[in-house]
C-alpha positions as CSV (number, residue, x, y, z in Angstrom):
1,S,-20.8,-6.4,-15.8
2,R,-23.8,-5.8,-13.6
3,G,-24.9,-9.5,-13.6
4,L,-21.4,-10.6,-12.5
5,G,-21.8,-8.5,-9.3
6,D,-25.0,-10.3,-8.4
7,V,-23.4,-13.7,-8.9
8,Y,-20.4,-12.7,-6.9
9,K,-22.6,-11.5,-4.0
10,R,-24.6,-14.8,-3.9
11,Q,-21.3,-16.8,-3.8
12,I,-19.5,-14.6,-1.4
13,K,-22.3,-14.7,1.2
14,T,-21.9,-18.4,1.6
15,Q,-18.1,-18.2,2.0
16,Q,-16.7,-19.1,5.4
17,K,-13.0,-19.5,4.7
18,L,-12.3,-16.7,2.2
19,T,-9.1,-14.9,3.1
20,S,-8.1,-13.1,-0.1
21,L,-10.0,-11.1,-2.7
22,S,-8.8,-9.3,-5.8
23,V,-10.8,-7.1,-8.1
24,S,-9.4,-5.9,-11.3
25,G,-10.7,-3.9,-14.3
26,V,-14.2,-3.5,-13.1
27,Y,-16.4,-0.6,-14.4
28,E,-20.0,0.2,-14.0
29,S,-20.7,-2.7,-11.7
30,N,-23.0,-3.1,-8.8
31,L,-20.4,-5.2,-7.1
32,F,-20.2,-3.0,-4.0
33,L,-23.2,-0.8,-4.8
34,I,-25.6,-2.9,-2.7
35,P,-24.5,-3.9,0.8
36,M,-23.6,-7.5,1.1
37,G,-24.4,-8.0,4.8
38,K,-22.3,-9.5,7.5
39,S,-19.5,-11.8,6.3
40,L,-18.9,-15.2,7.8
41,Y,-15.1,-15.0,7.0
42,S,-12.2,-12.8,8.0
43,L,-10.5,-11.2,4.9
44,K,-6.7,-10.9,5.3
45,E,-5.7,-9.7,1.8
46,F,-7.5,-7.3,-0.5
47,S,-6.4,-5.9,-3.9
48,I,-8.2,-3.6,-6.3
49,N,-6.6,-2.5,-9.6
50,N,-7.8,-0.4,-12.5
51,C,-11.4,0.0,-11.3
52,D,-13.7,3.0,-11.5
53,L,-16.8,1.9,-9.6
54,E,-20.0,4.0,-9.8
55,E,-20.1,4.3,-6.0
56,W,-17.3,3.7,-3.5
57,D,-19.4,3.8,-0.3
58,G,-20.3,0.1,-0.5
59,L,-16.6,-0.9,-1.0
60,E,-15.6,1.3,2.0
61,S,-18.3,-0.3,4.2
62,Y,-17.2,-3.8,3.1
63,L,-13.6,-3.2,3.8
64,M,-14.4,-1.4,7.2
65,E,-16.1,-4.6,8.2
66,H,-12.8,-6.4,7.7
67,S,-10.5,-3.7,9.0
68,K,-9.5,-5.7,12.1
69,S,-8.4,-8.7,10.0
70,L,-6.8,-7.1,6.9
71,E,-3.0,-7.6,6.8
72,K,-2.2,-6.8,3.1
73,I,-3.9,-4.2,0.9
74,T,-3.2,-3.1,-2.7
75,F,-4.8,-0.1,-4.3
76,E,-3.8,0.7,-7.9
77,Q,-5.3,3.0,-10.4
78,I,-8.5,3.9,-8.6
79,S,-10.3,7.2,-8.3
80,W,-11.2,6.8,-4.6
81,D,-9.1,7.8,-1.6
82,P,-9.0,4.7,0.6
83,S,-7.3,6.5,3.6
84,N,-10.3,6.2,5.9
85,V,-10.2,2.4,5.5
86,I,-6.4,2.1,5.8
87,N,-6.4,4.1,9.0
88,Q,-8.7,1.6,10.6
89,C,-6.6,-1.5,9.7
90,S,-4.9,-2.3,13.0
91,K,-3.1,-5.5,11.7
92,L,-2.0,-4.1,8.4
93,K,1.5,-5.3,7.5
94,S,1.7,-4.6,3.8
95,L,0.4,-1.6,1.8
96,R,0.8,-1.0,-1.9
97,G,-0.4,2.2,-3.4
98,A,0.1,3.1,-7.0
99,Q,-1.5,6.0,-8.9
100,T,-4.0,6.4,-6.1
101,E,-4.5,9.5,-3.9
102,M,-4.1,8.8,-0.2
103,N,-4.5,12.2,1.4
104,F,-5.6,11.5,4.9
105,L,-3.3,8.7,6.2
106,G,-2.7,8.5,9.9
107,N,0.2,7.0,11.8
108,L,0.5,3.4,10.4
109,T,2.9,1.7,12.8
110,S,1.9,-1.8,11.9
111,V,3.0,-1.5,8.2
112,E,6.3,-3.4,7.5
113,R,6.2,-3.6,3.7
114,L,5.4,-0.4,1.8
115,W,5.2,0.2,-2.0
116,M,4.4,3.7,-3.1
117,D,4.0,5.2,-6.6
118,P,4.5,8.1,-6.4
119,A,6.5,8.4,-3.2
120,I,4.8,10.5,-0.6
121,R,6.5,13.0,1.6
122,T,4.6,11.7,4.6
123,M,6.8,8.6,4.9
124,D,7.1,9.4,8.6
125,L,3.7,7.8,9.0
126,F,5.3,4.4,8.6
127,P,8.1,4.2,11.2
128,N,8.3,0.4,11.3
129,V,8.7,-0.3,7.6
130,K,11.4,-3.0,6.9
131,A,10.9,-3.2,3.1
132,L,10.2,-0.1,1.0
133,T,9.7,0.3,-2.7
134,I,9.4,3.8,-4.1
135,V,9.1,4.7,-7.7
136,R,10.7,8.2,-7.6
137,S,13.0,9.3,-4.9
138,T,13.9,12.9,-4.2
139,P,16.2,14.5,-1.6
140,E,13.1,15.5,0.4
141,V,11.7,12.0,0.4
142,N,15.1,10.6,1.2
143,Q,15.4,12.9,4.2
144,V,12.1,11.8,5.6
145,I,13.0,8.1,5.1
146,S,16.3,8.7,6.8
147,T,14.8,10.4,9.9
148,S,11.7,8.2,10.4
149,M,12.3,4.7,9.0
150,R,14.9,3.5,11.5
151,K,14.0,-0.2,10.9
152,L,14.3,-0.1,7.1
153,E,16.4,-3.1,5.8
154,D,15.4,-3.5,2.2
155,L,15.0,-0.5,-0.2
156,V,14.1,-0.5,-3.9
157,V,14.2,2.8,-5.8
158,I,12.9,2.6,-9.3
159,Y,14.3,6.0,-10.3
160,G,15.4,9.2,-8.7
161,V,18.4,10.1,-6.5
162,L,20.1,8.7,-3.4
163,A,21.2,12.2,-2.2
164,G,20.4,12.6,1.5
165,L,19.6,8.9,2.1
166,E,21.2,7.7,5.4
167,V,19.7,4.5,6.8
168,P,22.1,2.7,9.1
169,S,19.8,-0.4,9.3
170,M,19.6,-0.8,5.5
171,K,21.0,-4.2,4.3
172,K,19.7,-4.3,0.7
173,L,19.5,-1.6,-1.9
174,K,18.2,-2.0,-5.5
175,F,18.5,1.2,-7.5
176,V,16.9,0.5,-10.9
177,S,17.4,3.6,-13.1
178,S,19.5,6.7,-12.6
179,S,21.9,9.0,-14.3
180,E,23.3,10.0,-10.9
181,V,26.9,9.2,-9.9
182,I,26.8,7.7,-6.5
183,D,29.1,9.3,-4.0
184,G,31.5,6.7,-2.4
185,N,30.6,8.1,1.0
186,F,27.1,6.8,0.5
187,F,28.3,3.2,1.2
188,V,30.4,4.4,4.2
189,T,27.3,6.0,5.8
190,N,25.1,3.1,4.9
191,N,27.7,0.5,5.8
192,K,25.4,-2.5,6.4
193,I,24.4,-2.8,2.7
194,E,25.2,-6.3,1.5
């Protein structure tokens, strides 16, 4: 509600040790509509899920203020492209994007844990990923993963195919749902899988 945003702002301005913030199911709120001013804390984790704020500029300004300290970000079911903020996060280690458009991502070499729904063809933007979860794999996406994610160790594929996936560093594979028959050569090529 609108009043909740005002209460939140009064409380958050006095915070000095806040490191994690999660916002879920917020609609028609002035939560980020009015600038909050300079924070006394360094935010490390931020999550926003199922929100459709009236205005996204305030949220972007707030997150930009913390772009140098943010290490973990989750964006799920939102109608705003957070690419501009993500590109400024120099310490970002974990990124989760689900049902959110991210069209202007830059080269995110700091990201080590990536969760994407849907999988994007620009996986080459994340060369240092060690743990990857994708909801739908395709031969095209698998090819990009194979050529660019040379440090990938832990892969979860919710559904799709494994065709074209060759990651010599991969140690763990969880393949949740598929009607595909896995070729025996897959485990020869990816021979470090435990």
